[in-house]
C-alpha positions as CSV (number, residue, x, y, z in Angstrom):
1,V,39.8,-20.8,17.9
2,N,41.7,-23.9,18.4
3,K,45.2,-24.8,20.5
4,E,47.8,-22.8,19.1
5,M,46.3,-20.2,18.1
6,S,43.0,-17.9,17.7
7,L,41.6,-15.8,14.4
8,L,38.9,-12.9,13.6
9,A,38.4,-13.2,10.3
10,R,36.6,-9.7,8.4
11,P,34.2,-10.7,5.3
12,P,35.0,-8.6,2.1
13,K,32.3,-5.8,2.2
14,V,29.5,-7.1,-0.2
15,Q,25.8,-5.5,-1.9
16,V,23.9,-7.9,0.7
17,K,20.4,-9.1,-0.8
18,S,19.1,-11.6,1.9
19,S,21.1,-12.8,5.2
20,V,18.7,-16.4,5.0
21,G,21.3,-19.0,5.2
22,A,24.0,-17.1,5.8
23,G,25.0,-18.8,9.2
24,D,24.8,-22.1,7.6
25,A,26.2,-21.3,4.7
26,M,29.5,-20.3,7.4
27,V,28.9,-23.8,9.4
28,S,28.4,-25.4,5.7
29,G,32.2,-24.4,5.6
30,I,33.7,-25.2,9.0
31,V,32.3,-28.6,8.4
32,Y,33.6,-29.0,5.1
33,A,37.3,-27.9,6.7
34,Q,36.6,-30.3,9.5
35,V,36.0,-33.1,7.1
36,H,39.3,-32.6,4.8
37,N,41.8,-31.2,7.7
38,L,41.7,-27.7,7.0
39,D,43.8,-25.9,8.9
40,L,42.8,-22.9,10.8
41,L,43.6,-20.5,8.5
42,K,42.3,-22.0,6.1
43,T,39.0,-22.6,7.7
44,A,38.2,-19.3,8.6
45,R,38.9,-18.0,5.2
46,L,36.0,-20.7,3.2
47,A,33.2,-20.2,6.4
48,T,33.5,-16.7,6.2
49,A,33.9,-16.4,2.4
50,L,31.3,-18.6,2.2
51,G,28.5,-16.2,4.9
52,A,30.0,-13.3,2.3
53,Y,28.4,-14.9,-0.4
54,A,25.5,-16.6,0.8
55,V,23.5,-12.5,1.5
56,T,24.9,-11.6,-2.1
57,R,21.9,-13.9,-3.5
58,I,18.4,-15.0,-3.2
59,G,18.3,-18.7,-3.2
60,A,20.6,-22.2,-3.8
61,G,23.2,-22.7,-5.2
62,I,26.7,-21.8,-5.5
63,D,29.9,-20.6,-7.8
64,R,33.1,-21.9,-6.6
65,T,34.9,-18.8,-8.6
66,K,32.8,-16.2,-6.9
67,V,33.6,-18.1,-3.1
68,Q,37.4,-17.9,-4.0
69,E,37.3,-14.7,-5.2
70,F,35.7,-14.0,-1.3
71,E,38.4,-16.2,-0.1
72,K,41.6,-13.6,-1.3
73,Q,39.3,-10.7,0.3
74,V,38.4,-12.2,3.7
75,E,40.6,-10.3,6.1
76,V,42.2,-12.2,8.9
77,E,44.2,-11.1,12.4
78,V,45.8,-13.5,14.4
79,L,44.9,-12.7,17.7
80,S,47.2,-15.3,18.9
81,G,50.0,-18.0,17.3
82,Q,51.6,-15.5,14.8
83,E,54.0,-17.8,14.0
84,I,52.0,-20.5,13.2
85,A,49.7,-18.6,11.2
86,D,52.8,-17.8,9.3
87,Q,53.5,-20.9,8.1
88,L,50.3,-21.5,7.2
89,A,50.2,-18.3,4.8
90,R,53.6,-19.3,3.3
91,M,51.2,-22.3,2.4
92,G,48.4,-20.5,0.6
93,G,45.7,-21.4,-1.7
94,S,42.2,-22.3,-1.4
95,P,41.0,-25.5,0.0
96,W,38.6,-25.9,-2.7
97,Q,40.9,-25.4,-5.5
98,E,41.8,-29.1,-5.2
99,S,38.4,-29.9,-5.4
100,S,36.8,-27.9,-7.5
101,Q,37.7,-30.0,-10.8
102,S,36.2,-33.1,-9.5
């Protein structure tokens, strides 16, 4: 939710191994998005994908390719601000595409 729109993000169905750290992973996505000035749509997709990824494993570490796959599977429902959401969707892309090279 921000002043322009509100979204509801639904994670992909995954096989849960452990829920430990799922909330932390989601918050890390929100922090990453804030630091990198990502829009709300990308923030919702990234944070939800990171939370979903976290429950599929036990222990630390991250596979950016897998997170990007999960991002594509996150379903986002626009609760308000559809026009802005349409503009953002046309921009597309994963927020990690640019930085995954570094």
